[in-house]
KOLZA-93500 format. One record per residue (C-alpha): residue number from 0; chain; x, y, z. Coordinates in nm, 3 decimals, m for minus. Layout:
NUM A X Y Z .
...
//
This chain:
0 A m3.354 3.368 11.922 .
1 A m3.641 3.641 11.922 .
2 A m3.697 3.805 11.607 .
3 A m3.522 4.125 11.535 .
4 A m3.244 4.059 11.792 .
5 A m2.885 4.026 11.657 .
6 A m2.647 3.774 11.802 .
7 A m2.374 3.913 11.994 .
8 A m2.031 3.923 11.817 .
9 A m1.772 3.738 12.021 .
10 A m1.626 3.416 12.110 .
11 A m1.829 3.178 12.316 .
12 A m1.651 3.009 12.586 .
13 A m1.837 2.779 12.826 .
14 A m2.171 2.941 12.760 .
15 A m2.032 3.302 12.795 .
16 A m1.940 3.557 12.544 .
17 A m1.598 3.710 12.546 .
18 A m1.621 4.054 12.403 .
19 A m1.382 4.165 12.143 .
20 A m1.105 4.393 12.283 .
21 A m0.788 4.335 12.101 .
22 A m0.670 4.581 11.847 .
23 A m0.628 4.480 11.495 .
24 A m0.382 4.700 11.311 .
25 A m0.489 4.697 10.934 .
26 A m0.257 4.855 10.709 .
27 A m0.173 4.832 10.324 .
28 A 0.143 4.620 10.368 .
29 A 0.255 4.385 10.645 .
30 A 0.546 4.593 10.746 .
31 A 0.300 4.874 10.858 .
32 A 0.073 4.631 11.032 .
33 A 0.380 4.485 11.238 .
34 A 0.510 4.828 11.299 .
35 A 0.166 4.960 11.451 .
36 A 0.139 4.652 11.648 .
37 A 0.483 4.675 11.780 .
38 A 0.455 5.043 11.863 .
39 A 0.132 4.962 12.065 .
40 A 0.305 4.685 12.246 .
41 A 0.628 4.859 12.334 .
42 A 0.465 5.177 12.469 .
43 A 0.201 4.979 12.668 .
44 A 0.478 4.762 12.812 .
45 A 0.636 5.077 12.948 .
46 A 0.314 5.132 13.142 .
47 A 0.408 4.825 13.365 .
48 A 0.773 4.939 13.411 .
49 A 0.925 5.150 13.691 .
50 A 1.091 5.441 13.512 .
51 A 1.401 5.531 13.696 .
52 A 1.459 5.898 13.777 .
53 A 1.808 5.879 13.628 .
54 A 1.934 5.687 13.319 .
55 A 2.205 5.445 13.361 .
56 A 2.476 5.343 13.107 .
57 A 2.312 5.022 13.039 .
58 A 1.978 5.201 12.949 .
59 A 2.166 5.319 12.623 .
60 A 2.252 4.967 12.527 .
61 A 1.921 4.811 12.629 .
62 A 1.663 4.686 12.391 .
63 A 1.343 4.475 12.407 .
64 A 1.224 4.242 12.126 .
65 A 0.929 3.994 12.064 .
66 A 0.897 3.719 11.831 .
67 A 0.572 3.582 11.694 .
68 A 0.577 3.242 11.530 .
69 A 0.302 3.016 11.367 .
70 A 0.066 3.317 11.383 .
71 A m0.282 3.185 11.254 .
72 A m0.503 3.469 11.366 .
73 A m0.612 3.742 11.120 .
74 A m0.381 3.606 10.851 .
75 A m0.502 3.863 10.581 .
76 A m0.335 4.140 10.792 .
77 A m0.041 3.985 10.981 .
78 A 0.225 3.742 10.848 .
79 A 0.270 3.412 10.993 .
80 A 0.611 3.498 11.150 .
81 A 0.725 3.845 11.251 .
82 A 0.962 4.020 11.513 .
83 A 0.986 4.365 11.658 .
84 A 1.267 4.522 11.841 .
85 A 1.262 4.838 12.024 .
86 A 1.595 5.007 12.076 .
87 A 1.682 5.206 12.414 .
88 A 1.323 5.215 12.527 .
89 A 1.371 5.409 12.850 .
90 A 1.598 5.646 12.668 .
91 A 1.347 5.730 12.400 .
92 A 1.080 5.765 12.666 .
93 A 1.290 6.016 12.842 .
94 A 1.339 6.194 12.528 .
95 A 0.963 6.199 12.442 .
96 A 0.909 6.358 12.777 .
97 A 1.151 6.616 12.736 .
98 A 1.011 6.712 12.385 .
99 A 0.675 6.744 12.553 .
100 A 0.517 6.432 12.361 .
101 A 0.260 6.260 12.549 .
102 A 0.296 5.882 12.554 .
103 A m0.069 5.802 12.487 .
104 A m0.077 6.066 12.200 .
105 A 0.224 5.920 12.049 .
106 A 0.091 5.575 12.046 .
107 A m0.265 5.683 11.923 .
108 A m0.081 5.891 11.633 .
109 A 0.114 5.592 11.511 .
110 A m0.160 5.307 11.562 .
111 A m0.516 5.448 11.523 .
112 A m0.478 5.487 11.157 .
113 A m0.233 5.359 10.903 .
114 A 0.087 5.569 10.863 .
115 A 0.067 5.718 10.518 .
116 A 0.349 5.704 10.249 .
117 A 0.487 6.059 10.176 .
118 A 0.729 6.171 9.913 .
119 A 1.082 6.257 9.962 .
120 A 1.369 6.351 9.725 .
121 A 1.624 6.141 9.930 .
122 A 1.878 5.967 9.717 .
123 A 1.931 5.711 9.984 .
124 A 1.631 5.509 9.886 .
125 A 1.478 5.566 10.237 .
126 A 1.108 5.548 10.259 .
127 A 0.928 5.800 10.456 .
128 A 0.566 5.757 10.618 .
129 A 0.367 6.035 10.802 .
130 A 0.113 5.960 11.074 .
131 A m0.254 6.022 11.008 .
132 A m0.236 6.341 11.204 .
133 A 0.087 6.459 11.042 .
134 A 0.250 6.489 11.378 .
135 A 0.517 6.247 11.333 .
136 A 0.745 6.112 11.047 .
137 A 0.871 5.754 11.016 .
138 A 1.195 5.703 10.808 .
139 A 1.350 5.362 10.703 .
140 A 1.737 5.395 10.779 .
141 A 2.038 5.161 10.687 .
142 A 2.226 4.944 10.938 .
143 A 2.521 5.186 10.919 .
144 A 2.294 5.477 11.054 .
145 A 2.158 5.248 11.327 .
146 A 2.531 5.166 11.430 .
147 A 2.591 5.544 11.420 .
148 A 2.317 5.646 11.622 .
149 A 2.401 5.402 11.901 .
150 A 2.755 5.565 11.892 .
151 A 2.604 5.909 11.943 .
152 A 2.293 5.861 12.138 .
153 A 2.464 5.923 12.481 .
154 A 2.586 6.272 12.353 .
155 A 2.256 6.341 12.188 .
156 A 2.049 6.284 12.510 .
157 A 2.290 6.489 12.690 .
158 A 2.263 6.766 12.455 .
159 A 1.890 6.764 12.462 .
160 A 1.900 6.772 12.859 .
161 A 2.139 7.062 12.848 .
162 A 1.956 7.251 12.591 .
163 A 1.618 7.182 12.760 .
164 A 1.498 7.042 12.445 .
165 A 1.541 7.396 12.279 .
166 A 1.714 7.275 11.941 .
167 A 1.650 7.266 11.562 .
168 A 1.800 6.901 11.545 .
169 A 1.561 6.640 11.450 .
170 A 1.358 6.505 11.758 .
171 A 1.407 6.133 11.767 .
172 A 1.126 5.976 11.958 .
173 A 1.197 5.594 11.885 .
174 A 1.410 5.358 11.685 .
175 A 1.281 5.012 11.592 .
176 A 1.343 4.700 11.383 .
177 A 1.079 4.529 11.208 .
178 A 1.132 4.188 11.065 .
179 A 0.868 4.046 10.821 .
180 A 0.957 3.747 10.597 .
181 A 1.301 3.738 10.697 .
182 A 1.358 4.102 10.583 .
183 A 1.483 4.348 10.829 .
184 A 1.365 4.703 10.820 .
185 A 1.508 4.961 11.059 .
186 A 1.266 5.266 11.134 .
187 A 1.325 5.600 11.324 .
188 A 1.026 5.814 11.428 .
189 A 1.070 6.186 11.453 .
190 A 0.860 6.494 11.513 .
191 A 0.728 6.632 11.199 .
192 A 0.906 6.955 11.125 .
193 A 0.625 7.076 10.889 .
194 A 0.307 7.199 11.016 .
195 A 0.034 6.936 11.121 .
196 A m0.255 7.205 11.086 .
197 A m0.142 7.451 10.819 .
198 A m0.082 7.361 10.450 .
199 A 0.271 7.396 10.321 .
200 A 0.286 7.593 10.000 .
201 A 0.662 7.571 9.932 .
202 A 0.957 7.363 10.040 .
203 A 1.332 7.421 10.038 .
204 A 1.623 7.178 10.141 .
205 A 1.937 7.401 10.217 .
206 A 2.298 7.300 10.262 .
207 A 2.471 7.621 10.176 .
208 A 2.647 7.475 9.882 .
209 A 2.585 7.502 9.496 .
210 A 2.702 7.186 9.311 .
211 A 2.394 6.982 9.204 .
212 A 2.190 7.191 9.432 .
213 A 1.889 7.263 9.196 .
214 A 1.572 7.067 9.189 .
215 A 1.525 6.836 8.897 .
216 A 1.265 6.862 8.633 .
217 A 1.119 6.544 8.766 .
218 A 1.113 6.695 9.119 .
219 A 0.959 7.016 9.010 .
220 A 0.672 6.831 8.835 .
221 A 0.543 6.715 9.180 .
222 A 0.261 6.876 9.359 .
223 A 0.485 7.007 9.631 .
224 A 0.844 6.972 9.500 .
225 A 1.147 7.015 9.737 .
226 A 1.351 7.308 9.592 .
227 A 1.724 7.338 9.684 .
228 A 1.992 7.613 9.732 .
229 A 2.007 7.748 9.370 .
230 A 1.633 7.764 9.352 .
231 A 1.640 7.937 9.686 .
232 A 1.873 8.213 9.574 .
233 A 1.723 8.232 9.233 .
234 A 1.383 8.295 9.383 .
235 A 1.541 8.574 9.610 .
236 A 1.381 8.429 9.920 .
237 A 1.445 8.608 10.251 .
238 A 1.312 8.439 10.572 .
239 A 1.155 8.730 10.739 .
240 A 1.102 8.633 11.102 .
241 A 1.189 8.954 11.293 .
242 A 1.485 9.025 11.490 .
243 A 1.380 8.852 11.818 .
244 A 1.315 8.512 11.632 .
245 A 1.641 8.570 11.402 .
246 A 1.836 8.565 11.723 .
247 A 1.669 8.261 11.841 .
248 A 1.716 8.071 11.504 .
249 A 2.074 8.173 11.472 .
250 A 2.157 8.096 11.836 .
251 A 2.005 7.739 11.813 .
252 A 2.155 7.670 11.482 .
253 A 2.497 7.769 11.616 .
254 A 2.473 7.521 11.898 .
255 A 2.327 7.251 11.692 .
256 A 2.591 7.258 11.416 .
257 A 2.872 7.303 11.663 .
258 A 2.749 6.975 11.820 .
259 A 2.730 6.796 11.499 .
260 A 3.076 6.902 11.398 .
261 A 3.211 6.772 11.739 .
262 A 3.064 6.438 11.641 .
263 A 3.202 6.459 11.290 .
264 A 2.865 6.475 11.117 .
265 A 2.813 6.671 10.808 .
266 A 2.580 6.677 10.478 .
267 A 2.293 6.784 10.676 .
268 A 2.020 7.044 10.548 .
269 A 1.780 7.294 10.684 .
270 A 1.433 7.205 10.569 .
271 A 1.225 7.523 10.530 .
272 A 0.860 7.495 10.492 .
273 A 0.649 7.802 10.385 .
274 A 0.283 7.875 10.469 .
275 A 0.124 8.140 10.249 .
276 A m0.191 8.234 10.467 .
277 A m0.348 8.459 10.188 .
278 A m0.313 8.183 9.934 .
279 A m0.459 7.942 10.185 .
280 A m0.742 8.180 10.267 .
281 A m0.823 8.216 9.886 .
282 A m0.828 7.835 9.850 .
283 A m1.071 7.794 10.138 .
284 A m1.303 8.074 9.997 .
285 A m1.286 7.907 9.656 .
286 A m1.361 7.561 9.821 .
287 A m1.031 7.411 9.702 .
288 A m0.867 7.161 9.937 .
289 A m0.562 7.245 10.111 .
290 A m0.231 7.107 9.966 .
291 A m0.164 6.885 10.255 .
292 A m0.504 6.774 10.344 .
293 A m0.502 6.465 10.128 .
294 A m0.264 6.309 10.392 .
295 A m0.558 6.304 10.633 .
296 A m0.755 6.050 10.413 .
297 A m0.728 5.675 10.419 .
298 A m0.911 5.388 10.591 .
299 A m0.894 5.316 10.953 .
300 A m0.579 5.118 11.076 .
301 A m0.771 4.979 11.372 .
302 A m1.036 4.731 11.420 .
303 A m1.166 4.509 11.694 .
304 A m1.114 4.131 11.719 .
305 A m1.127 3.856 11.967 .
306 A m0.909 3.872 12.276 .
307 A m0.817 3.642 12.556 .
308 A m0.984 3.895 12.796 .
309 A m0.650 4.042 12.929 .
310 A m0.681 4.410 13.015 .
311 A m0.841 4.708 12.867 .
312 A m0.730 4.900 12.554 .
313 A m0.458 5.142 12.654 .
314 A m0.561 5.381 12.373 .
315 A m0.918 5.403 12.468 .
316 A m0.895 5.774 12.540 .
317 A m0.726 5.960 12.257 .
318 A m0.612 6.327 12.193 .
319 A m0.839 6.556 12.004 .
320 A m0.713 6.619 11.664 .
321 A m0.620 6.959 11.532 .
322 A m0.856 7.110 11.259 .
323 A m0.685 7.309 10.991 .
324 A m0.809 7.658 10.970 .
325 A m0.947 7.693 11.309 .
326 A m0.878 8.039 11.490 .
327 A m0.836 8.128 11.860 .
328 A m1.075 8.328 12.065 .
329 A m0.906 8.672 12.040 .
330 A m1.126 8.966 11.928 .
331 A m1.108 9.083 11.572 .
332 A m1.027 9.453 11.663 .
333 A m0.721 9.338 11.867 .
334 A m0.557 9.154 11.590 .
335 A m0.305 9.357 11.386 .
336 A m0.280 9.334 11.006 .
337 A m0.070 9.025 10.894 .
338 A m0.149 8.826 11.202 .
339 A m0.138 8.456 11.316 .
340 A m0.277 8.340 11.649 .
341 A m0.054 8.131 11.860 .
342 A m0.159 7.941 12.160 .
343 A m0.024 7.681 12.407 .
344 A m0.366 7.525 12.479 .
345 A m0.632 7.377 12.261 .
346 A m0.887 7.493 12.514 .
347 A m0.849 7.855 12.375 .
348 A m0.994 7.745 12.026 .
349 A m1.287 7.956 11.886 .
350 A m1.528 7.905 11.599 .
351 A m1.470 8.238 11.436 .
352 A m1.500 8.098 11.083 .
353 A m1.563 8.453 10.938 .
354 A m1.218 8.576 11.069 .
355 A m0.966 8.361 10.881 .
356 A m0.638 8.378 11.068 .
357 A m0.372 8.104 11.068 .
358 A m0.321 7.900 11.384 .
359 A 0.002 7.776 11.533 .
360 A m0.036 7.535 11.823 .
361 A 0.290 7.573 12.000 .
362 A 0.243 7.230 12.157 .
363 A 0.254 7.064 11.808 .
364 A 0.401 7.312 11.555 .
365 A 0.741 7.326 11.745 .
366 A 0.942 7.437 11.450 .
367 A 0.717 7.735 11.346 .
368 A 0.854 8.105 11.356 .
369 A 0.675 8.438 11.321 .
370 A 0.730 8.806 11.390 .
371 A 0.616 9.034 11.658 .
372 A 0.470 8.795 11.927 .
373 A 0.300 8.901 12.231 .
374 A 0.104 8.705 12.486 .
375 A m0.225 8.761 12.660 .
376 A m0.269 8.540 12.957 .
377 A m0.632 8.499 13.049 .
378 A m0.705 8.509 13.392 .
379 A m0.845 8.233 13.602 .
380 A m1.132 8.441 13.731 .
381 A m1.233 8.556 13.390 .
382 A m1.222 8.926 13.487 .
383 A m0.913 9.102 13.602 .
384 A m0.666 8.864 13.401 .
385 A m0.871 8.908 13.092 .
386 A m0.891 9.287 13.143 .
387 A m0.515 9.321 13.200 .
388 A m0.440 9.105 12.895 .
389 A m0.667 9.330 12.690 .
390 A m0.500 9.618 12.816 .
391 A m0.161 9.485 12.711 .
392 A m0.295 9.400 12.374 .
393 A m0.433 9.765 12.327 .
394 A m0.095 9.904 12.411 .
395 A 0.065 9.655 12.166 .
396 A m0.163 9.756 11.895 .
397 A m0.224 10.129 11.974 .
398 A m0.244 10.212 11.617 .
399 A m0.587 10.026 11.621 .
400 A m0.872 10.156 11.779 .
401 A m1.161 9.950 11.921 .
402 A m1.489 10.002 11.744 .
403 A m1.789 10.097 11.958 .
404 A m1.942 9.804 12.112 .
405 A m1.680 9.567 12.024 .
406 A m1.715 9.218 12.190 .
407 A m1.463 9.133 12.467 .
408 A m1.249 8.822 12.454 .
409 A m1.423 8.525 12.574 .
410 A m1.251 8.333 12.847 .
411 A m1.233 7.951 12.767 .
412 A m1.401 7.726 13.025 .
413 A m1.409 7.372 13.112 .
414 A m1.705 7.243 13.273 .
415 A m1.808 7.583 13.335 .
416 A m1.498 7.689 13.527 .
417 A m1.286 7.944 13.360 .
418 A m0.936 7.798 13.280 .
419 A m0.591 7.969 13.247 .
420 A m0.432 7.947 12.904 .
421 A m0.189 8.143 12.711 .
422 A m0.273 8.306 12.395 .
423 A m0.068 8.526 12.157 .
424 A m0.129 8.727 11.827 .
425 A 0.173 8.722 11.607 .
426 A 0.246 8.930 11.299 .
427 A 0.431 8.691 11.080 .
428 A 0.674 8.751 10.798 .
429 A 0.569 8.939 10.492 .
430 A 0.679 8.810 10.164 .
431 A 0.775 9.029 9.844 .
432 A 0.402 9.013 9.736 .
433 A 0.291 9.140 10.080 .
434 A 0.152 8.799 10.173 .
435 A 0.133 8.662 10.531 .
436 A 0.386 8.388 10.578 .
437 A 0.462 8.132 10.835 .
438 A 0.783 7.957 10.831 .
439 A 0.891 7.615 10.966 .
440 A 1.261 7.544 11.009 .
441 A 1.441 7.234 11.107 .
442 A 1.765 7.029 11.066 .
443 A 1.722 6.699 10.867 .
444 A 1.961 6.401 10.760 .
445 A 2.220 6.460 11.033 .
446 A 2.346 6.103 11.040 .
447 A 2.622 6.132 10.785 .
448 A 2.962 6.062 10.931 .
449 A 3.263 6.224 10.781 .
450 A 3.482 5.900 10.770 .
451 A 3.701 5.746 10.496 .
452 A 3.435 5.705 10.234 .
453 A 3.334 6.080 10.264 .
454 A 3.699 6.182 10.267 .
455 A 3.771 5.988 9.947 .
456 A 3.456 6.149 9.795 .
457 A 3.581 6.508 9.889 .
458 A 3.914 6.435 9.724 .
459 A 3.759 6.330 9.405 .
460 A 3.519 6.623 9.380 .
461 A 3.769 6.880 9.440 .
462 A 3.947 6.767 9.135 .
463 A 3.668 6.945 8.912 .
464 A 3.495 7.172 9.165 .
465 A 3.601 7.429 9.432 .
466 A 3.553 7.312 9.792 .
467 A 3.322 7.590 9.868 .
468 A 3.083 7.446 9.603 .
469 A 3.029 7.081 9.702 .
470 A 2.866 6.937 10.009 .
471 A 3.133 6.688 10.110 .
472 A 3.376 6.874 10.313 .
473 A 3.493 6.841 10.678 .
474 A 3.251 6.890 10.932 .
475 A 3.389 7.222 11.077 .
476 A 3.404 7.388 10.734 .
477 A 3.066 7.245 10.662 .
478 A 2.905 7.396 10.969 .
479 A 3.086 7.732 10.910 .
480 A 2.960 7.752 10.552 .
481 A 2.608 7.650 10.650 .
482 A 2.577 7.910 10.925 .
483 A 2.693 8.184 10.682 .
484 A 2.450 8.089 10.437 .
485 A 2.147 8.075 10.659 .
486 A 2.254 8.381 10.846 .
487 A 2.263 8.575 10.506 .
488 A 1.896 8.474 10.433 .
489 A 1.717 8.521 10.762 .
490 A 1.606 8.865 10.844 .
//
């Protein structure tokens, strides 16, 4: 071998080198390694399946599973034996499509890097993980919850179809069973309710009840504690989202909780995440890391290793990640006070670092709500459409006047060709301190059935407490009380 030349890394077969192509999913625990491997396998497997235009009853009972035994390769990462099972793969594929989740993006989010453990006040002992880009949440669930989900998945899918995905219910994107060392772990994947691009400064878990509904001292000592109903009312919080969004929120909640009540589900919560834009701006100016940015750190979950030469990596092309704090290309003089920028396309991003405005990416931050939203649709030709959009913006913010020589809005382009994109400037809710606020609202923990066990708990608790104080009440009464509580605090 000539000096200075390095030997190619690969497996030599008959005088030829087979380049490394197989993905190795390296994680801190075998469970996550097998989970990442299984996600890659199950999603890639769907690429070779003809997806039917209409789901059949058998699709809601179907599953795929694979068992690996005597696994000797890469023993430091994978166990010798493991199994992976994917429930209702075609149904969840259809749900991901209806929720606007791209298959490749879904796979990349869960497999390119190791999912990170995240804190949760859940008393059930469930473990939570978040994808490296914070777009998806993985939760371990009990066998009872798996059985319950199988009972309601037909109705859930029908509800999502009829509502066109416009719901505050959890967006279930996949359900799996991972078996490592003889231990079975059930995992459900959901869209993250909280922002993947903006730091969350305060969280509330709201049920509309008062009994044991205060955060414990242990919970309050955490960096980002989850407060509860009594803390919420004690803080005097009002979710100021504006009348149009208030109508949307309450309308969706009404439909969602009625659906849950029909299925005899109760004890769910509304998760509220609050982003304080002024606080975030101060943190950035002072050079302090955002509260949630720590979840981006961590080693890579993917490496390269020997393969038998079959196929290319289905994850070769990934989706660009969202950068916290980036603002969109809307002129400064067109932005009203207390504004956030909302867009449907990442192509509208600008690099206006000096103009700090929080960014809501509608394709990702599905659960975000804000006030006074209006849209500026930039034209394909870069002239008339942009001019018309600018005129609409001028009318919407007539109280603001453009300074002399103000720069015009830039039309984003791709390969030199202007593209059409939807951009909006939104004045968000204003808190009691006058701070600009962005709210994230979504229902969680919806898989609790009001059966004999809960009925017995209701009877026992009503001996010492009024029915309107406790969480364990019949689903219709729970839904009514829940809606009344939320309605009284959304303005």
